C-alpha positions in Angstrom: 0.0 0.0 0.0 1.3 3.4 -0.9 2.2 5.8 1.9 0.1 8.8 2.4 2.7 11.1 0.9 5.6 10.6 -1.6 9.0 10.8 0.1 11.4 11.9 -2.7 14.6 11.8 -0.6 14.2 8.1 0.1 13.1 7.1 -3.4 15.4 9.1 -5.6 18.8 7.7 -4.4 17.5 4.1 -4.3 15.9 4.2 -7.7 18.9 5.9 -9.4 21.2 3.2 -8.0 18.9 0.5 -9.3 18.8 2.1 -12.8 22.5 2.6 -13.0 23.5 -0.8 -11.7 21.1 -2.6 -13.9 22.5 -0.9 -17.1 19.3 0.9 -17.8 21.3 3.9 -19.1 23.6 2.0 -21.4 23.7 2.3 -25.2 24.3 -0.9 -27.2 26.4 -0.5 -30.3 25.4 -4.0 -31.4 21.6 -3.2 -31.2 19.5 -3.4 -34.3 17.5 -0.4 -33.1 18.0 3.0 -34.6 20.5 5.0 -32.6 19.7 8.3 -30.9 22.6 10.3 -29.6 23.0 13.4 -27.4 26.4 14.7 -26.4 26.4 16.4 -23.0 28.0 19.9 -23.0 30.8 18.8 -20.7 30.6 20.8 -17.4 33.8 22.0 -15.9 35.5 19.5 -13.6 35.6 22.3 -11.0 32.0 23.1 -11.3 28.9 22.6 -9.1 25.4 22.1 -10.3 23.8 25.5 -10.9 20.4 26.3 -12.2 21.6 26.6 -15.8 22.9 23.0 -15.6 19.6 21.9 -14.2 17.8 23.4 -17.2 19.9 22.0 -20.0 20.4 18.6 -18.3 16.6 18.2 -17.6 15.9 19.0 -21.2 18.4 16.5 -22.5 17.3 13.8 -20.1 13.7 14.3 -21.0 14.6 13.8 -24.6 16.8 10.8 -24.0 14.3 9.0 -21.8 11.6 9.7 -24.4 13.6 8.2 -27.3 14.8 5.3 -25.1 11.1 4.4 -24.4 10.4 4.7 -28.1 12.8 1.8 -28.6 15.8 3.8 -29.9 19.4 2.8 -28.9 19.9 5.9 -26.9 23.4 7.2 -26.1 23.7 10.2 -23.8 27.5 10.7 -23.7 28.8 11.9 -20.3 32.0 13.7 -19.5 33.7 16.7 -18.0 35.9 19.5 -19.3 39.4 20.1 -17.8 38.6 23.9 -17.6 42.1 25.3 -18.0 42.0 28.6 -16.1 39.3 27.5 -13.6 41.2 24.4 -12.5 44.5 26.1 -12.5 43.0 28.8 -10.2 41.6 26.2 -7.8 45.0 24.5 -7.4 46.9 27.7 -7.2 44.7 28.8 -4.3 45.3 25.5 -2.7 49.1 26.0 -3.0 48.8 29.5 -1.6 47.1 28.1 1.5 50.2 26.0 1.9 52.5 29.0 1.5 53.8 28.1 -1.9 53.2 29.0 -5.6 52.9 27.3 -8.9 56.2 28.8 -10.0 58.0 27.6 -6.9 56.6 24.1 -7.5 57.7 23.9 -11.1 55.6 22.7 -14.0 55.8 18.9 -13.5 55.1 19.1 -9.8 52.2 21.5 -10.3 50.6 19.3 -12.9 51.0 16.3 -10.5 49.1 18.3 -7.9 46.4 19.2 -10.4 45.8 15.6 -11.3 45.8 14.7 -7.6 43.2 17.4 -7.0 41.1 16.1 -9.9 41.2 12.5 -8.5 40.3 13.6 -5.0 38.0 16.5 -5.4 37.2 17.1 -9.0 34.1 15.8 -10.7 31.7 16.3 -7.8 29.2 17.6 -10.4 28.8 14.1 -11.8 27.3 13.1 -8.4 25.0 16.1 -8.6 23.9 15.2 -12.1 22.8 11.8 -10.6 20.7 13.7 -8.0 19.0 15.4 -10.9 18.1 12.0 -12.4 20.3 12.4 -15.4 20.4 9.0 -17.2 23.8 9.3 -18.7 25.8 6.3 -19.9 28.3 6.6 -17.1 30.4 3.6 -18.2 31.4 5.8 -21.2 32.4 8.9 -19.2 35.2 10.9 -20.8 37.4 13.7 -19.6 38.9 16.2 -22.1 42.4 15.5 -20.7 42.2 11.7 -20.7 44.6 9.8 -22.9 42.2 9.1 -25.8 41.0 12.7 -26.1 44.5 14.0 -25.7 45.6 11.9 -28.6 42.7 13.2 -30.7 43.7 16.8 -29.8 47.3 16.3 -30.9 46.2 14.6 -34.2 43.9 17.5 -35.1 46.5 20.1 -34.3 49.2 18.4 -36.4 46.7 17.8 -39.2 45.5 21.4 -39.3 49.1 22.7 -39.1 50.2 20.5 -42.0 47.3 22.0 -44.0 48.3 25.5 -43.1 45.2 26.1 -41.0 47.1 26.5 -37.8 50.0 29.0 -37.7 51.9 31.4 -35.4 51.3 35.1 -35.8 51.6 38.4 -33.9 48.1 39.7 -33.4 46.0 41.5 -30.8 44.4 39.2 -28.1 42.4 39.5 -24.9 45.2 39.5 -22.3 44.5 38.8 -18.6 47.3 40.6 -16.7 46.6 38.6 -13.5 46.9 35.2 -15.2 49.3 36.6 -17.8 47.6 34.6 -20.5 45.4 35.2 -23.5 41.8 34.3 -22.8 38.8 33.7 -25.1 35.9 36.2 -25.6 33.7 33.9 -23.5 36.0 34.5 -20.5 35.6 38.3 -20.9 32.6 40.1 -19.2 31.8 43.7 -19.7 31.3 45.7 -16.5 29.7 49.2 -16.4 32.1 51.5 -14.7 32.1 55.2 -14.0 35.1 56.8 -15.7 36.2 59.9 -17.6 36.5 61.0 -21.2 39.7 63.1 -21.6 39.9 65.6 -24.4 43.6 66.0 -25.4 45.2 68.5 -27.9 47.7 67.2 -30.4 49.8 70.0 -32.0 49.8 70.1 -35.8 53.3 70.0 -37.3 54.1 73.1 -39.2 51.0 74.9 -38.2 51.7 77.0 -35.1 48.7 77.4 -32.7 46.8 74.7 -34.6 45.7 71.6 -32.8 43.5 68.5 -33.3 41.7 67.4 -30.2 40.9 63.7 -29.6 38.6 62.3 -26.9 39.7 59.1 -25.2 38.9 56.9 -22.2 42.4 55.5 -22.2 45.1 58.3 -21.9 47.5 55.7 -20.6 47.9 54.2 -24.1 48.8 57.6 -25.6 52.5 56.8 -25.9 51.6 54.0 -28.2 49.6 56.2 -30.6 50.7 56.0 -34.3 48.1 58.1 -36.0 45.0 60.3 -35.5 42.1 59.3 -37.6 39.2 61.5 -38.9 36.3 60.6 -41.1 37.1 61.4 -44.8 33.7 63.2 -45.0 34.3 65.4 -42.0 34.8 68.9 -43.4 36.3 70.1 -40.1 39.4 68.1 -40.7 39.6 67.9 -44.5 42.6 70.1 -44.7 44.5 68.1 -42.1 44.3 64.7 -43.8 47.8 63.8 -45.0 49.5 66.2 -42.5 51.2 65.1 -39.2 50.5 65.8 -35.6 53.1 65.8 -32.8 52.4 63.1 -30.2 52.3 64.7 -26.8 54.8 63.4 -24.2 56.6 61.4 -26.9 57.4 63.9 -29.5 56.9 61.5 -32.4 55.4 62.6 -35.7 52.2 60.7 -36.4 50.1 61.0 -39.5 46.5 62.3 -39.7 44.6 59.7 -41.7 41.1 59.5 -43.2 39.3 56.4 -42.1 35.6 55.6 -41.6 36.3 54.1 -38.2 36.1 57.7 -36.9 32.5 58.8 -36.3 32.0 62.5 -36.8 29.0 62.4 -34.3 31.1 60.9 -31.4 33.4 62.8 -29.2 35.5 65.3 -31.3 35.3 63.3 -34.4 39.0 62.6 -34.2 40.3 59.4 -32.6 43.8 58.4 -31.5 45.0 55.2 -33.1 46.8 52.7 -30.9 47.0 49.4 -32.8 48.8 47.5 -30.1 46.1 48.2 -27.4 42.7 48.4 -29.1 41.0 45.9 -31.4 39.4 48.6 -33.7 42.7 50.5 -33.9 44.4 47.2 -34.8 42.2 46.9 -37.8 42.8 50.5 -38.8 46.6 49.9 -38.4 46.3 46.9 -40.7 44.4 48.9 -43.3 47.0 51.7 -43.3 50.2 49.7 -42.7 50.9 51.5 -39.5 53.5 50.5 -36.9 52.2 48.8 -33.8 54.4 49.5 -30.8 53.4 48.0 -27.4 53.7 50.3 -24.4 52.2 47.9 -21.8 53.9 44.7 -20.9 52.3 41.4 -19.9 51.8 42.7 -16.3 50.0 45.8 -17.7 52.9 48.0 -16.7 54.4 50.8 -18.8 57.3 49.7 -20.9 59.6 51.8 -23.1 61.1 48.9 -25.0 59.4 49.6 -28.3 59.2 53.4 -28.2 62.5 54.4 -26.6 64.0 55.4 -29.9 61.0 57.7 -30.6 61.3 59.8 -27.5 62.0 63.4 -28.7 62.2 66.6 -26.8 59.6 69.1 -28.0 59.3 72.2 -25.8 55.9 72.5 -24.3 54.9 69.1 -25.7 57.3 66.3 -24.8 60.1 65.7 -22.4 61.7 62.2 -22.7 62.7 62.3 -19.0 59.1 62.2 -18.0 58.3 58.9 -19.6 61.6 57.3 -18.7 60.9 58.1 -15.1 57.7 56.1 -15.3 59.1 52.9 -16.8 57.6 49.9 -14.9 54.7 51.8 -13.5 51.3 50.0 -13.3 48.7 51.1 -15.7 46.5 52.8 -13.1 49.1 55.2 -11.5 50.6 55.6 -15.0 47.2 56.9 -16.3 47.1 59.4 -13.4 50.6 60.6 -14.2 49.9 61.0 -17.9 46.7 63.1 -17.2 48.6 65.3 -14.7 51.4 65.9 -17.1 49.0 66.8 -20.0 47.2 69.2 -17.7 50.5 70.8 -16.7 51.4 71.2 -20.4 48.0 72.8 -21.1 47.2 70.0 -23.6 44.3 68.6 -21.6 41.2 70.6 -22.9 38.6 69.1 -20.5 37.6 66.0 -18.6 34.0 64.7 -18.8 32.3 62.1 -16.6 31.7 59.0 -18.7 30.1 55.6 -18.1 32.1 53.0 -19.9 31.8 49.2 -20.5 35.1 47.9 -19.4 36.0 44.3 -20.3 37.1 42.2 -17.3 38.4 38.7 -16.9 35.4 36.7 -15.6 37.6 34.7 -13.2 40.5 37.1 -12.4 38.2 40.1 -12.0 40.8 42.5 -13.5 40.4 44.7 -16.6 41.5 42.9 -19.7 44.2 44.5 -21.9 44.2 44.1 -25.7 47.8 43.0 -26.2 49.9 42.4 -29.2 51.6 39.0 -28.7 52.9 36.1 -30.7 50.3 33.3 -30.4 49.1 30.2 -32.2 46.0 30.8 -34.4 43.6 28.7 -36.3 42.2 29.9 -39.7 38.6 30.0 -38.5 37.4 31.7 -41.7 38.4 28.8 -43.9 36.9 26.2 -41.5 33.7 28.3 -41.1 32.7 28.1 -44.8 31.6 24.4 -44.8 29.8 25.0 -41.5 27.9 27.9 -43.0 27.0 25.8 -46.0 25.8 22.9 -43.9 23.3 25.1 -42.1 22.3 26.8 -45.3 21.6 23.3 -46.9 19.6 22.2 -43.8 22.1 19.4 -42.9 22.1 21.0 -39.4 18.9 22.8 -38.3 18.6 25.2 -35.5 15.5 25.1 -33.3 14.2 27.8 -33.2 15.2 28.7 -36.8 16.0 32.4 -36.0 19.2 31.3 -34.2 20.6 30.4 -37.6 20.8 34.1 -38.3 23.0 34.6 -35.2 25.1 31.7 -36.3 25.6 33.1 -39.8 26.3 36.6 -38.5 29.1 35.3 -36.3 30.5 32.8 -38.8 30.6 35.2 -41.7 32.5 37.8 -39.7 34.8 35.4 -37.9 38.4 36.4 -37.0 41.4 34.2 -36.7 41.0 32.0 -33.5 43.7 32.4 -30.9 44.2 28.9 -29.7 47.2 29.3 -27.4 47.1 30.0 -23.7 49.9 30.9 -21.3 48.9 28.3 -18.7 50.3 25.0 -17.5 47.1 23.0 -17.1 45.7 21.9 -20.4 46.8 20.2 -23.7 50.3 21.3 -24.2 50.9 22.5 -27.8 52.7 19.8 -29.8 55.2 22.2 -31.3 59.0 21.8 -30.6 61.7 24.4 -31.3 65.2 23.8 -32.5 68.2 25.8 -31.4 67.7 28.2 -34.3 64.0 28.7 -33.7 62.8 26.2 -36.3 59.4 24.8 -35.4 58.6 21.1 -35.7 55.0 20.1 -35.1 54.4 16.4 -34.3 52.1 14.3 -32.2 54.9 13.3 -29.8 58.5 14.0 -29.0 59.8 11.1 -31.1 58.0 12.5 -34.2 59.4 16.0 -33.7 62.9 14.5 -33.2 62.6 12.6 -36.5 61.5 15.8 -38.3 64.4 17.7 -36.7 66.9 15.0 -37.7 65.7 15.2 -41.3 65.9 19.0 -41.2 69.3 19.4 -39.6 70.9 16.2 -40.7 71.9 15.5 -37.1 70.3 15.2 -33.7 69.6 18.6 -32.1 68.1 19.4 -28.7 64.4 20.4 -28.9 62.2 22.5 -26.6 58.5 22.0 -26.5 56.2 25.0 -26.6 55.3 26.2 -23.1 51.8 27.1 -24.0 48.6 25.0 -23.8 45.6 25.0 -26.1 42.4 26.9 -25.6 39.9 24.7 -23.7 37.4 25.2 -26.6 39.9 23.5 -28.9 39.4 20.1 -27.2 35.7 20.8 -26.6 35.3 21.4 -30.3 36.3 17.7 -30.9 33.9 16.4 -28.3 31.3 14.8 -30.6 33.8 12.5 -32.3 36.8 12.3 -29.9 34.5 10.8 -27.2 33.5 8.0 -29.5 37.1 6.9 -30.0 38.4 8.9 -32.9 41.1 8.8 -34.3 40.5 5.1 -34.1 37.7 3.7 -36.3 35.5 2.4 -33.4 32.0 0.8 -33.7 30.7 3.7 -31.6 32.1 6.3 -34.0 30.5 4.5 -36.9 27.1 4.1 -35.2 26.6 7.3 -33.1 28.3 10.0 -35.3 26.7 12.3 -36.5 24.7 12.8 -33.3 21.0 13.7 -33.4 20.6 16.8 -31.3 22.8 19.2 -29.4 21.0 21.0 -26.5 22.5 24.2 -25.4 21.9 27.8 -24.5 22.3 30.6 -27.0 25.2 32.2 -25.3 27.7 29.6 -26.5 26.5 29.2 -30.1 29.7 30.9 -31.3 32.1 29.5 -28.7 31.2 25.9 -28.7 28.6 25.1 -31.3 30.5 26.8 -34.1 33.8 25.1 -33.2 32.2 21.7 -33.1 30.7 22.4 -36.5 34.0 23.5 -38.0 36.0 20.6 -36.5 33.5 17.9 -37.1 33.0 18.8 -40.8 36.8 19.2 -41.4 37.9 16.1 -39.6 34.9 13.8 -40.1 33.4 15.1 -43.4 30.0 15.3 -41.8 28.1 17.6 -39.4 28.4 16.7 -35.8 24.7 17.0 -35.1 21.6 17.2 -37.2 19.7 19.5 -34.9 20.8 22.3 -32.5 18.1 22.9 -29.9 18.6 26.4 -28.4 17.0 27.1 -25.0 17.0 30.3 -23.1 18.7 31.3 -19.9 17.3 30.9 -16.4 16.2 34.2 -14.8 14.4 34.9 -11.5 10.6 35.2 -11.2 10.8 38.8 -12.4 12.9 38.0 -15.4 16.1 39.5 -14.0 19.4 37.9 -14.6 20.6 35.9 -11.6 23.7 37.2 -9.8 25.3 36.9 -6.4 25.2 40.7 -5.9 21.4 40.7 -6.4 21.0 37.8 -4.0 18.6 36.1 -6.5 20.7 33.0 -7.4 18.8 29.8 -7.1 20.5 26.6 -6.0 18.9 23.6 -7.7 20.1 21.3 -5.0 18.2 23.3 -2.4 15.1 23.1 -4.5 15.5 19.4 -4.8 15.9 19.0 -1.1 12.8 21.1 -0.5 10.4 19.9 -3.2 11.9 16.8 -4.8 13.7 16.3 -8.2 10.5 15.6 -10.1 8.9 18.9 -9.1 12.0 20.8 -10.2 12.3 18.9 -13.5 8.6 19.3 -14.4 8.8 23.0 -13.6 11.7 23.4 -16.0 9.9 21.5 -18.7 6.7 23.5 -18.2 8.6 26.8 -18.5 11.0 25.9 -21.4 9.9 27.0 -24.8 12.4 27.1 -27.7 14.8 30.1 -27.3 12.7 31.7 -24.5 14.3 32.6 -21.2 12.9 30.7 -18.2 11.5 32.7 -15.3 12.1 30.4 -12.3 11.5 30.7 -8.6 10.8 28.5 -5.6 7.1 29.3 -5.9 6.9 27.8 -9.4 8.6 24.6 -8.1 6.3 24.4 -5.1 3.3 24.6 -7.5 4.5 21.7 -9.5 5.1 19.7 -6.3 1.3 20.0 -5.9 1.1 18.3 -9.3 3.3 15.4 -8.0 1.1 15.2 -5.0 -2.1 15.2 -7.1 -0.7 12.3 -9.1 0.3 10.4 -5.9 -3.2 10.9 -4.4 -4.9 9.8 -7.6 -2.8 6.6 -7.5 -3.6 6.0 -3.9 -7.3 6.4 -4.7 -7.0 3.9 -7.4 -5.1 1.5 -5.2 -7.7 1.8 -2.4 -10.4 1.0 -4.9 -8.7 -2.2 -6.1 -7.4 -0.8 -9.3 -4.8 -3.2 -10.7 -3.6 -4.1 -14.2 -5.7 -6.7 -15.8 -4.0 -9.4 -17.9 -5.3 -9.5 -21.4 -7.3 -6.3 -21.0 -8.2 -4.8 -24.4 -8.9 -1.0 -24.2 -10.5 -1.0 -27.6 -13.2 -3.3 -26.4 -14.7 -1.2 -23.6 -18.5 -0.7 -23.4 -19.1 2.3 -21.1 -19.2 5.8 -22.5 -17.0 6.9 -19.6 -14.4 4.3 -20.4 -14.4 5.1 -24.1 -14.1 8.8 -23.3 -11.1 8.6 -21.1 -9.3 6.1 -23.3 -9.9 8.3 -26.3 -8.6 11.3 -24.3 -5.6 9.4 -23.2 -4.8 8.6 -26.8 -5.1 12.2 -27.8 -2.8 13.1 -24.9 -0.2 10.6 -26.2 -0.4 12.1 -29.7 0.0 15.6 -28.3 2.8 14.8 -25.9 4.7 12.8 -28.6 4.4 15.6 -31.2 5.6 18.2 -28.7 8.7 16.2 -27.7 9.5 15.5 -31.3 9.3 19.3 -32.0 11.4 20.1 -28.9 8.4 21.9 -27.3 8.9 20.8 -23.8 6.4 23.4 -22.5 3.7 22.0 -24.7 4.6 18.4 -23.7 4.3 19.4 -20.0 1.1 21.2 -20.6 -0.4 18.2 -22.4 0.5 15.8 -19.6 -0.6 18.2 -16.9 -4.1 18.9 -18.5 -4.8 15.3 -19.1 -3.6 14.1 -15.7 -5.0 16.8 -13.5 -8.2 17.7 -15.4 -9.3 14.7 -17.5 -8.2 11.9 -15.3 -8.2 13.2 -11.7 -10.9 15.9 -11.7 -13.3 14.2 -14.1 -12.8 10.5 -14.8 -12.2 9.5 -11.1 -15.0 11.7 -9.9 -17.4 10.2 -12.5 -16.1 6.7 -11.6 -16.7 6.9 -7.9 -20.3 5.7 -7.9 -19.4 2.9 -10.4 -16.4 1.8 -8.3 -18.7 1.7 -5.3 -20.8 -1.0 -7.0 -18.2 -3.6 -5.8 -17.9 -6.6 -8.2 -20.3 -5.4 -10.9 -19.4 -5.7 -14.5 -19.3 -1.9 -14.9 -17.0 -1.6 -11.8 -14.6 -4.2 -13.2 -14.4 -2.4 -16.5 -13.8 1.0 -14.9 -11.0 -0.5 -12.7 -9.3 -2.0 -15.7 -9.7 1.2 -17.6 -8.3 3.2 -14.6 -5.3 0.9 -14.5 -4.7 1.2 -18.2 -4.9 5.0 -18.2 -2.8 5.4 -15.1 -0.1 3.3 -16.7 -0.3 5.6 -19.8 0.0 8.7 -17.5 3.0 7.3 -15.8 4.7 6.5 -19.1 4.0 10.0 -20.5 5.3 11.7 -17.4 8.3 9.5 -16.9 10.8 11.5 -19.1 10.1 14.6 -17.0 9.2 13.0 -13.6 11.2 9.8 -13.5 11.2 9.1 -9.8 7.6 9.3 -8.7 6.4 7.6 -11.9 8.9 4.7 -11.3 7.7 4.2 -7.7 4.0 4.1 -8.8 4.8 1.8 -11.7 6.4 -0.7 -9.4 3.6 -0.4 -6.8 0.9 -1.3 -9.4 3.0 -4.0 -11.1 2.6 -2.4 -14.5 4.5 -3.8 -17.6 6.4 -7.0 -18.3 9.7 -5.1 -18.2 9.7 -4.6 -14.5 10.9 -1.0 -14.5 9.2 1.9 -16.2 12.5 3.2 -17.6 12.6 0.1 -19.8 8.9 0.3 -20.7 7.7 1.2 -24.2 6.3 4.6 -25.0 2.5 4.5 -25.1 0.6 4.5 -28.3 -3.0 5.7 -28.8 -5.9 3.2 -28.9 -8.7 3.5 -31.5 -11.9 3.0 -29.5 -15.2 2.2 -31.3 -17.8 4.7 -30.2 -15.2 7.2 -29.0 -16.7 10.2 -31.0 -20.1 9.8 -29.4 -18.6 9.3 -26.0 -16.4 12.3 -26.4 -19.4 14.5 -27.5 -21.5 13.4 -24.5 -18.9 13.5 -21.7 -17.3 16.8 -23.0 -20.8 18.3 -22.9 -21.4 17.1 -19.3 -18.0 18.4 -18.2 -18.7 21.8 -19.9 -22.1 22.0 -18.2 -20.7 21.3 -14.7 -17.7 23.7 -15.4 -20.0 26.6 -16.4 -22.1 26.1 -13.3 -19.1 25.9 -11.1 -17.7 29.1 -12.6 -20.9 31.0 -11.9 -21.1 29.7 -8.4 -17.4 30.7 -7.8 -17.9 34.2 -9.2 -21.1 34.7 -7.1 -19.4 33.2 -4.0 -22.2 30.7 -3.5 -21.0 28.5 -0.5 -20.3 24.9 -1.5 -22.8 23.7 1.1 -25.6 25.5 -0.6 -27.5 23.5 -3.4 -28.9 25.5 -6.3 -31.4 24.5 -9.0 -30.1 24.5 -12.6 -32.5 25.6 -15.3 -31.8 25.0 -19.0 -33.5 27.2 -21.6 -33.7 26.0 -25.2 -32.4 22.5 -24.2 -33.2 20.0 -27.0 -34.0 16.3 -26.5 -30.3 15.2 -26.9 -29.2 17.6 -24.1 -32.0 16.5 -21.8 -31.1 12.9 -22.5 -27.5 13.6 -21.4 -28.7 15.3 -18.3 -30.9 12.3 -17.5 -28.1 9.8 -18.0 -25.6 11.8 -15.9 -28.0 13.4 -13.4 -26.3 11.9 -10.3 -22.9 13.2 -11.3 -24.3 16.6 -12.3 -26.0 17.0 -8.9 -23.0 15.9 -7.0 -20.3 17.8 -8.9 -22.3 20.9 -9.7 -24.0 21.1 -6.3 -27.4 21.1 -7.9 -30.7 20.6 -6.1 -32.4 19.8 -9.4 -31.7 20.1 -13.2 -34.8 20.9 -15.3 -35.8 22.6 -18.6 -37.1 26.1 -18.5 -39.9 27.1 -20.8 -41.0 30.5 -19.5 -39.3 33.6 -18.2 -36.2 33.4 -16.1 -36.8 33.5 -12.4 -35.9 36.8 -10.6 -32.2 37.1 -9.7 -30.9 34.4 -12.0 -27.2 34.2 -13.0 -26.7 33.0 -16.5 -24.1 31.1 -18.6 -24.2 29.9 -22.2 -23.4 26.4 -23.4 -23.8 26.1 -27.1 -27.4 27.0 -27.9 -28.5 26.4 -24.3 -28.7 29.1 -21.7 -27.9 27.9 -18.2 -29.8 29.7 -15.4 -29.1 29.5 -11.7 -31.8 31.2 -9.5 -29.7 32.8 -6.7 -32.0 35.5 -5.3 -32.9 33.4 -2.4 -29.4 32.0 -1.8 -27.1 35.1 -1.8 -27.3 38.9 -1.7 -27.2 39.7 -5.4 -27.1 43.4 -4.8 -24.0 43.1 -2.6 -22.4 40.7 -5.1 -23.0 43.1 -8.0 -21.5 46.0 -6.0 -18.5 43.9 -5.2 -17.9 42.9 -8.7 -18.3 46.5 -10.0 -15.8 47.7 -7.4 -13.2 45.0 -8.3 -13.7 45.7 -12.0 -13.1 49.4 -11.5 -10.0 48.7 -9.5 -8.6 46.4 -12.2 -9.4 49.0 -14.8 -7.6 51.7 -12.8 -4.5 49.6 -12.3 -4.5 48.7 -16.0 -4.7 52.4 -16.9 -1.8 53.2 -14.6 0.4 50.6 -16.1 -0.6 51.5 -19.7 0.3 55.2 -18.9 3.7 54.1 -17.7 4.3 52.0 -20.8 3.1 54.9 -22.9 5.9 57.1 -21.4 8.7 56.9 -23.9 11.2 58.1 -21.3 10.3 55.2 -19.0 10.5 52.6 -21.8 13.9 53.9 -23.0 15.5 54.1 -19.6 14.1 50.9 -17.9 15.7 47.6 -18.2 14.0 45.2 -20.8 12.9 42.8 -18.0 11.2 45.7 -16.1 9.4 46.8 -19.3 8.3 43.2 -19.9 7.2 42.8 -16.3 4.9 45.9 -16.7 3.5 44.5 -20.0 2.7 41.2 -18.2 1.0 43.2 -15.4 -1.1 45.2 -17.9 -2.2 42.0 -19.6 -3.2 40.5 -16.2 -5.2 43.6 -15.1 -7.0 43.7 -18.5 -7.8 40.0 -18.3 -9.1 40.5 -14.7 -11.3 43.4 -15.8 -12.7 41.4 -18.7 -13.4 38.4 -16.4 -15.3 40.7 -14.0 -17.2 42.3 -16.9 -18.4 38.8 -18.0 -19.4 38.0 -14.4 -21.5 41.1 -14.2 -23.1 40.3 -17.5 -24.2 36.9 -16.0 -26.4 38.6 -13.4 -27.6 41.4 -15.6 
């Protein structure tokens, strides 16, 4: 017998252990079934389960369980990412607590400590994924630094280098001065900061008392200026293009050039060009063949190394001693010194307050410097072309389709990909240098030595490159390296290309694009046929979650409070393609009520001797009630199946919810109670068999989203020959003779009772008070239905009688319409209609007033332009809610005239 309440904490760990140990999650390469494959976006080995993980993993697990139940050979490939910077930070903090550093330990010892940490403490997230119910094929778990994946990384690097698609170059990169490493765009976050905009005068050579004024937020990079750019169409500066300015503090002659990079509407219309310290300026420098001296070193300190020879004394403009005295100064005090000197020279025109978006390292927390360094690059533009074509041809489809435009925009404007990082933890670049700087790229030391021997004609000592590869390089190989490539394994032949990639839109460029490029180039085929893009998780008000706001939700806390099934079903219910998910504890608590509703319905069935009947044929039922609910179950199966196949998890959840809560619990079981009370009658036996059949269908439909409670109930009732629900087949609809007539009749009765209940609720008629129901214009068919279901109508609609009305409506009747029939409830003797009318009018006026206030706010262009998008949307939602409430109250008033 089922307990009174479902205890998730006890059931979840026990069931997951049974599933995993029994091999229920395992794919079978030898199976004759069609494969279905999802690659997990590998979480960082340092990570803990956050609400974003909960969203994407719930979506993936729902899809994989659905396809597994459909009979597909489902592979959900697990694994974790080595997370270069994040992991190195963790271990460096650990060393700091021991009073030592990475540098003091040396590279080999440091890497030994990282692997030790990974073995002892890394990968806790895999245990947390188990708590979420994720049915990953754990026996196939991979790690981006394991031997097999490392071999794949080296093979791809060597191959692309041999093809000229990987090369060394000196280009501008995002440089983190704290880590002293290049970082990817994904590891850069913009922070809004209050700063200044300095207007600086540059003297024009050969034109006494003539200056050109530039506005800049970064005066500390001024010594690295190599030009001043103005827009060729800007008449203010037309006579200066081709002339030279004198660079303040340095004394160097720099050209004034015409370039459309300069916007006449911004600042002064003239911009300083510092190619070594600004990405836009770097592009200008390339277009005009300008020199690119660096004046900040890898610590973001001022260096004279590349401009020492340019220092020239120019009275009132530049004194070489000033800059020489600042060599080695950090960028912050260096900026202050520059500004003070410019002011002293009367070259600082003015300083304005300015709010600026400053890029910071997301982990180091320090401002990022664009820095000109020699790095390894990948020719992303060449690799991107086949990826663009694959999406254009429909070989890979984005869901929703509009994200294809984002993909195209990024890929068609792609820059060379900086793949080297100045870290110790990661895939060390397989490049070796000879004594004269010659580079030998090979998969291992022996291969490099053989290449060097052929080059030099003798053995020479080689030194391996100190840098490691960008984490996204190995992640880009994930769909095929995890399946055994470069070996030709049965798994690679069977499961590549994969079926669907599930991910958020924020890594379309960083991960999705790289997998597309690498998969097509190395495998000759797209890595996945569908890319399902879901939104991000926000709080209930639609605001981005952050620790500073205090609105971060811990999914493990929600699981402890409400159970995994409630959290998973909430996520499914709120997840539409590409739409952000507004999630809070209240939403999960509401869905726990759904879990409870299902549990209570199962207990009711159990207490009424509902059990699966061997040989039961749902197509052969006699009773209209049986035909109605089996037909409704079939339609729910069709709707849920179509929704999952279209990646509409919100529609899937809604279909399951409506059928379970409304059709089965609220109506079928209520209609069935008198029949079940008949004991051993033929009708009671049929209803019990039908209830068991439909309950098993419900459990099967809900299992992908709510695996734990459904598995417990499945076992309790002894459903299925498979023993466990996870191995049971996906339900199929049953064609029931007479279903159309049964549907018409039962739907009519449900609608009648629903209309009466709505009127009673609006009029606040106490449940204990019975009221007559009068039907005007009811035909013989309607009256026949009333006669057949009179007991249910009286009980569920709280009716004292149900009868046709031929004459005028009784005084004080509330009305509702059902098709061509007018339903009347004489309430004058039951409630104070005058007081109810006054209450409804007052509530309607309040709703209209609130709607008008919100509409006025949204009509204020100043408010809409200044407010955050989520605040504007919140007000739009409030307006719609007030308008709907006002309309509901208008209809309620119309019922009582």
